Every structure is written in C-alpha cells, then in structure tokens.
C-alpha positions as CSV (number, residue, x, y, z in Angstrom):
1,X,0.0,0.0,0.0
2,X,2.9,2.3,0.8
3,X,4.4,2.0,-2.7
4,X,1.1,2.4,-4.7
5,X,-0.9,5.6,-4.0
6,X,-3.9,4.1,-5.7
7,X,-3.9,0.9,-3.5
8,X,-6.6,0.2,-0.9
9,X,-6.0,-2.3,1.8
10,X,-7.2,-3.4,5.2
11,X,-5.2,-3.5,8.4
12,X,-6.3,-4.6,11.9
13,X,-6.8,-1.7,14.3
14,X,-4.4,-3.3,16.7
15,X,-1.6,-2.6,14.3
16,X,-2.4,1.1,14.3
17,X,-3.3,1.8,17.9
18,X,0.0,1.8,19.8
19,X,1.4,5.3,19.1
20,X,4.3,4.6,21.5
21,X,5.5,1.9,19.2
22,X,8.0,3.1,16.6
23,X,6.9,0.4,14.1
24,X,3.3,1.7,14.5
25,X,4.3,5.3,13.9
26,X,6.3,4.3,10.9
27,X,3.3,2.3,9.5
28,X,1.0,5.3,10.0
29,X,3.4,7.6,8.3
30,X,3.2,5.5,5.2
31,X,-0.6,5.0,4.9
32,X,-3.8,7.0,5.1
33,X,-6.5,5.8,7.4
34,X,-9.9,6.4,5.8
35,X,-13.2,7.2,7.4
36,X,-16.0,4.9,6.4
37,X,-19.8,4.9,7.0
38,X,-22.6,2.5,7.2
39,X,-24.9,3.6,4.4
40,X,-25.6,7.4,4.4
41,X,-24.5,7.7,8.0
42,X,-21.5,9.7,9.4
43,X,-18.1,8.5,8.2
44,X,-16.0,7.4,11.2
45,X,-12.4,6.5,11.9
46,X,-11.7,3.3,13.8
47,X,-11.2,4.0,17.5
48,X,-11.6,2.0,20.7
49,X,-14.9,3.9,21.2
50,X,-16.4,3.3,17.8
51,X,-15.3,-0.3,17.9
52,X,-16.8,-0.8,21.4
53,X,-20.2,0.9,20.7
54,X,-20.4,-0.9,17.3
55,X,-20.7,2.4,15.2
56,X,-17.6,1.5,13.2
57,X,-18.9,-0.7,10.3
58,X,-15.9,-2.9,9.7
59,X,-15.5,-4.5,13.1
60,X,-15.5,-8.1,13.9
61,X,-15.9,-10.0,17.2
62,X,-13.4,-12.4,18.5
63,X,-15.2,-15.7,19.3
64,X,-13.5,-18.4,21.4
65,X,-15.0,-21.8,20.9
66,X,-13.6,-24.4,23.3
67,X,-14.6,-28.0,22.5
68,X,-12.6,-29.9,25.1
69,X,-14.4,-32.7,26.8
70,X,-12.9,-31.6,30.1
71,X,-11.3,-28.6,31.6
72,X,-7.9,-28.2,30.0
73,X,-5.5,-25.8,28.4
74,X,-8.0,-24.3,26.0
75,X,-10.6,-23.8,28.7
76,X,-7.9,-22.1,30.9
77,X,-6.8,-19.8,28.1
78,X,-10.4,-18.8,27.3
79,X,-11.0,-18.1,31.0
80,X,-7.9,-16.0,31.2
81,X,-8.8,-13.9,28.1
82,X,-12.4,-13.4,29.5
83,X,-11.0,-12.4,32.9
84,X,-9.8,-9.1,34.2
85,X,-6.1,-9.5,33.2
86,X,-7.0,-10.7,29.7
87,X,-9.5,-7.9,29.1
88,X,-6.8,-5.4,30.3
89,X,-4.4,-6.8,27.7
90,X,-7.0,-6.4,25.0
91,X,-7.7,-2.8,26.1
92,X,-4.0,-2.0,26.2
93,X,-3.6,-3.3,22.6
94,X,-6.1,-0.7,21.5
95,X,-8.9,-3.0,20.9
96,X,-12.4,-3.0,22.5
97,X,-12.7,-5.6,25.3
98,X,-16.0,-7.4,25.9
99,X,-16.0,-6.1,29.5
100,X,-14.1,-2.9,30.2
101,X,-11.7,-3.6,33.1
102,X,-11.6,-1.1,35.9
103,X,-8.7,0.0,38.0
104,X,-9.0,0.5,41.8
105,X,-10.5,3.8,42.7
106,X,-11.5,4.6,39.1
107,X,-15.2,4.7,38.2
108,X,-14.7,6.1,34.7
109,X,-14.8,4.0,31.6
110,X,-11.2,4.0,30.1
111,X,-12.8,4.4,26.6
112,X,-14.4,7.7,27.7
113,X,-11.3,9.4,28.9
C-alpha cells in the first residue's frame, strides 16, 4: 500500500493503535486511514470507542470456541482472556474488550477518557 498511492488495503486496528511503538508510527506515516460509513451515516475513523459501541462498520468480534471434553489448556486460556487481566491486555492493545476492566478507585470507563 505504501508504494502504490492508488492501493486500498485493510489492516487490523491493533496494528495502528499503539502510538508509543516506533513500528506503528512508521506504518501510520506511510498509509492514510480512511473514514467509512454504514450507508448514508456519518463516516467514522476506527477508534476504541467506535469499535466498542459498534458504530464503526468494519468491526468483527473475536469468538473463542472451546470443544474440550474436560477442563484443559483451551478452557484455561479462554477463562484468562475473558477475565480481568485478559481484558486489560485487549484494552492495552487498542482493541475493545468485551468487558471494560476497571482500576482501583476509578469509576470512569477508560474508553471515555
């Protein structure tokens, strides 16, 4: 995409969200992020907020399907991801966790700051 100004491509939002990462900043310097809309609605950029509230049209959920007959590694991993620490990792990666993790003494939603 960087070498062809007429190219259109798709990147996962997680690749663009960590502005502290030099690789992310380099990637953003070489591409243009476009606003998109659902029908005639307002065109939006992808953000944690527009992903979380489902306004951004090109979002996809992450679904974990565990088919173990007993509690094992897959079940443990799914439990970790769904738990507080796993959801904080997802939030830190710039994505929209299923459940917004809270920090002690903080009643505000991190996506609203």
